[in-house]
Structure formats: structure tokens, C-alpha cells
ChimeraX commands (.cxc) that place a marker at each C-alpha (Angstrom):
marker #1 position 16.02,16.85,1.14 radius 0.5
marker #1 position 16.15,20.61,0.69 radius 0.5
marker #1 position 15.81,20.18,-3.08 radius 0.5
marker #1 position 12.57,18.22,-2.65 radius 0.5
marker #1 position 11.25,20.77,-0.17 radius 0.5
marker #1 position 12.14,23.61,-2.52 radius 0.5
marker #1 position 10.49,21.83,-5.47 radius 0.5
marker #1 position 7.28,21.40,-3.50 radius 0.5
marker #1 position 7.25,24.96,-2.24 radius 0.5
marker #1 position 8.04,26.44,-5.68 radius 0.5
marker #1 position 4.94,24.91,-7.18 radius 0.5
marker #1 position 5.99,21.63,-8.74 radius 0.5
marker #1 position 2.54,20.34,-9.71 radius 0.5
marker #1 position 3.40,16.66,-9.27 radius 0.5
marker #1 position 4.62,17.04,-5.69 radius 0.5
marker #1 position 1.77,19.34,-4.74 radius 0.5
marker #1 position -0.64,16.70,-6.00 radius 0.5
marker #1 position 1.18,14.01,-4.00 radius 0.5
marker #1 position 0.86,16.15,-0.87 radius 0.5
marker #1 position -2.83,16.80,-1.54 radius 0.5
marker #1 position -3.56,13.10,-2.05 radius 0.5
marker #1 position -1.59,12.26,1.08 radius 0.5
marker #1 position -3.61,14.75,3.13 radius 0.5
marker #1 position -6.91,13.42,1.78 radius 0.5
marker #1 position -5.89,9.82,2.44 radius 0.5
marker #1 position -4.72,10.72,5.93 radius 0.5
marker #1 position -7.99,12.51,6.67 radius 0.5
marker #1 position -10.02,9.53,5.48 radius 0.5
marker #1 position -8.03,7.09,7.59 radius 0.5
marker #1 position -8.42,9.34,10.63 radius 0.5
marker #1 position -12.21,9.56,10.18 radius 0.5
marker #1 position -12.42,5.80,9.65 radius 0.5
marker #1 position -10.33,5.17,12.77 radius 0.5
marker #1 position -12.54,7.46,14.85 radius 0.5
marker #1 position -15.73,5.83,13.62 radius 0.5
marker #1 position -14.33,2.36,14.21 radius 0.5
marker #1 position -13.40,3.16,17.80 radius 0.5
marker #1 position -16.75,4.83,18.55 radius 0.5
marker #1 position -18.76,1.96,17.05 radius 0.5
marker #1 position -16.60,-0.67,18.75 radius 0.5
marker #1 position -16.92,0.92,22.19 radius 0.5
marker #1 position -20.65,1.45,21.71 radius 0.5
marker #1 position -21.21,-2.14,20.62 radius 0.5
marker #1 position -19.10,-3.44,23.49 radius 0.5
marker #1 position -20.97,-1.57,26.21 radius 0.5
marker #1 position -24.50,-1.58,24.78 radius 0.5
marker #1 position -24.75,-5.03,23.21 radius 0.5
marker #1 position -21.76,-6.87,24.74 radius 0.5
marker #1 position -20.60,-7.68,21.17 radius 0.5
marker #1 position -17.43,-5.81,20.19 radius 0.5
marker #1 position -16.22,-5.76,16.61 radius 0.5
marker #1 position -13.78,-8.65,16.16 radius 0.5
marker #1 position -10.32,-7.35,15.32 radius 0.5
marker #1 position -11.14,-3.68,15.94 radius 0.5
marker #1 position -8.08,-3.18,18.14 radius 0.5
marker #1 position -5.82,-4.68,15.48 radius 0.5
marker #1 position -7.40,-2.53,12.76 radius 0.5
marker #1 position -6.78,0.63,14.76 radius 0.5
marker #1 position -3.18,-0.43,15.38 radius 0.5
marker #1 position -2.69,-0.88,11.63 radius 0.5
marker #1 position -4.19,2.55,10.86 radius 0.5
marker #1 position -1.96,4.52,13.24 radius 0.5
marker #1 position 1.25,4.33,11.14 radius 0.5
marker #1 position -0.66,5.62,8.11 radius 0.5
marker #1 position -1.84,8.61,10.11 radius 0.5
marker #1 position 1.69,9.32,11.30 radius 0.5
marker #1 position 3.62,8.78,8.06 radius 0.5
marker #1 position 1.13,10.28,5.61 radius 0.5
marker #1 position 1.28,13.57,7.46 radius 0.5
marker #1 position 5.04,13.95,6.90 radius 0.5
marker #1 position 4.61,15.36,3.38 radius 0.5
marker #1 position 2.19,18.01,4.57 radius 0.5
marker #1 position 4.41,18.88,7.52 radius 0.5
marker #1 position 7.34,19.35,5.12 radius 0.5
marker #1 position 5.39,21.75,2.91 radius 0.5
marker #1 position 3.90,23.65,5.86 radius 0.5
marker #1 position 7.28,23.93,7.58 radius 0.5
marker #1 position 5.81,22.28,10.65 radius 0.5
marker #1 position 8.59,19.78,11.37 radius 0.5
marker #1 position 10.14,19.92,14.81 radius 0.5
marker #1 position 13.44,21.72,14.60 radius 0.5
marker #1 position 16.46,21.54,16.85 radius 0.5
marker #1 position 17.40,25.23,16.57 radius 0.5
marker #1 position 16.95,25.84,20.28 radius 0.5
marker #1 position 19.40,23.09,21.17 radius 0.5
marker #1 position 21.85,24.01,18.39 radius 0.5
marker #1 position 21.82,27.67,19.43 radius 0.5
marker #1 position 22.55,26.73,23.03 radius 0.5
marker #1 position 25.37,24.30,22.14 radius 0.5
marker #1 position 27.14,26.20,19.36 radius 0.5
marker #1 position 29.69,28.82,20.38 radius 0.5
marker #1 position 28.76,32.46,19.83 radius 0.5
marker #1 position 30.16,34.10,16.65 radius 0.5
marker link #1:1,2 radius 0.2
marker link #1:2,3 radius 0.2
marker link #1:3,4 radius 0.2
marker link #1:4,5 radius 0.2
marker link #1:5,6 radius 0.2
marker link #1:6,7 radius 0.2
marker link #1:7,8 radius 0.2
marker link #1:8,9 radius 0.2
marker link #1:9,10 radius 0.2
marker link #1:10,11 radius 0.2
marker link #1:11,12 radius 0.2
marker link #1:12,13 radius 0.2
marker link #1:13,14 radius 0.2
marker link #1:14,15 radius 0.2
marker link #1:15,16 radius 0.2
marker link #1:16,17 radius 0.2
marker link #1:17,18 radius 0.2
marker link #1:18,19 radius 0.2
marker link #1:19,20 radius 0.2
marker link #1:20,21 radius 0.2
marker link #1:21,22 radius 0.2
marker link #1:22,23 radius 0.2
marker link #1:23,24 radius 0.2
marker link #1:24,25 radius 0.2
marker link #1:25,26 radius 0.2
marker link #1:26,27 radius 0.2
marker link #1:27,28 radius 0.2
marker link #1:28,29 radius 0.2
marker link #1:29,30 radius 0.2
marker link #1:30,31 radius 0.2
marker link #1:31,32 radius 0.2
marker link #1:32,33 radius 0.2
marker link #1:33,34 radius 0.2
marker link #1:34,35 radius 0.2
marker link #1:35,36 radius 0.2
marker link #1:36,37 radius 0.2
marker link #1:37,38 radius 0.2
marker link #1:38,39 radius 0.2
marker link #1:39,40 radius 0.2
marker link #1:40,41 radius 0.2
marker link #1:41,42 radius 0.2
marker link #1:42,43 radius 0.2
marker link #1:43,44 radius 0.2
marker link #1:44,45 radius 0.2
marker link #1:45,46 radius 0.2
marker link #1:46,47 radius 0.2
marker link #1:47,48 radius 0.2
marker link #1:48,49 radius 0.2
marker link #1:49,50 radius 0.2
marker link #1:50,51 radius 0.2
marker link #1:51,52 radius 0.2
marker link #1:52,53 radius 0.2
marker link #1:53,54 radius 0.2
marker link #1:54,55 radius 0.2
marker link #1:55,56 radius 0.2
marker link #1:56,57 radius 0.2
marker link #1:57,58 radius 0.2
marker link #1:58,59 radius 0.2
marker link #1:59,60 radius 0.2
marker link #1:60,61 radius 0.2
marker link #1:61,62 radius 0.2
marker link #1:62,63 radius 0.2
marker link #1:63,64 radius 0.2
marker link #1:64,65 radius 0.2
marker link #1:65,66 radius 0.2
marker link #1:66,67 radius 0.2
marker link #1:67,68 radius 0.2
marker link #1:68,69 radius 0.2
marker link #1:69,70 radius 0.2
marker link #1:70,71 radius 0.2
marker link #1:71,72 radius 0.2
marker link #1:72,73 radius 0.2
marker link #1:73,74 radius 0.2
marker link #1:74,75 radius 0.2
marker link #1:75,76 radius 0.2
marker link #1:76,77 radius 0.2
marker link #1:77,78 radius 0.2
marker link #1:78,79 radius 0.2
marker link #1:79,80 radius 0.2
marker link #1:80,81 radius 0.2
marker link #1:81,82 radius 0.2
marker link #1:82,83 radius 0.2
marker link #1:83,84 radius 0.2
marker link #1:84,85 radius 0.2
marker link #1:85,86 radius 0.2
marker link #1:86,87 radius 0.2
marker link #1:87,88 radius 0.2
marker link #1:88,89 radius 0.2
marker link #1:89,90 radius 0.2
marker link #1:90,91 radius 0.2
marker link #1:91,92 radius 0.2
marker link #1:92,93 radius 0.2
view
């Protein structure tokens, strides 16, 4: 895993492009999800006609939002780390 992270950070063009595409796809899905929820709620309360299957569509979009952001989090160094716990558990040098 460190080799892949190092390859991305060192400027491997292929992996940087994969990350960029992942971020763009993730952004598009997030905008689509937001619009779908806003339109569905508006239609439900204003016209009493919700979009059929809107709840299922939003449920299917959520994993894409979560998993497509992993590549960007790896490059940005934004993953949650356990250093606090490890430092507390490990004996002092």
C-alpha cells in the first residue's frame, strides 16, 4: 500500500489521472444526489407526487460517494490514523 501511495505522490501520471477522475465522478454523484433529494422532497410536499424510487437511488449513490473518495484521501494524507492509540499503548523507548 505504501508503494502505491508513494507512486501517486511522486507524480505517476496514470495514478494522478485515476485520482482526478475519481474526484470528478464523486463530485458529480454528490451533486446528482443533492438535486435528487431536493426535487423529491419538493415534489412530495408541493404536489403530493414524490419521485418513484428516489430513496433507493440515493441509497445506491451513497457507496460511490464513500468509496470514490478513498483515492483522494490517500493522496491528500487525510485517512484517519491510529497514532494516538498506538502512542498510548506502546511502551516508551
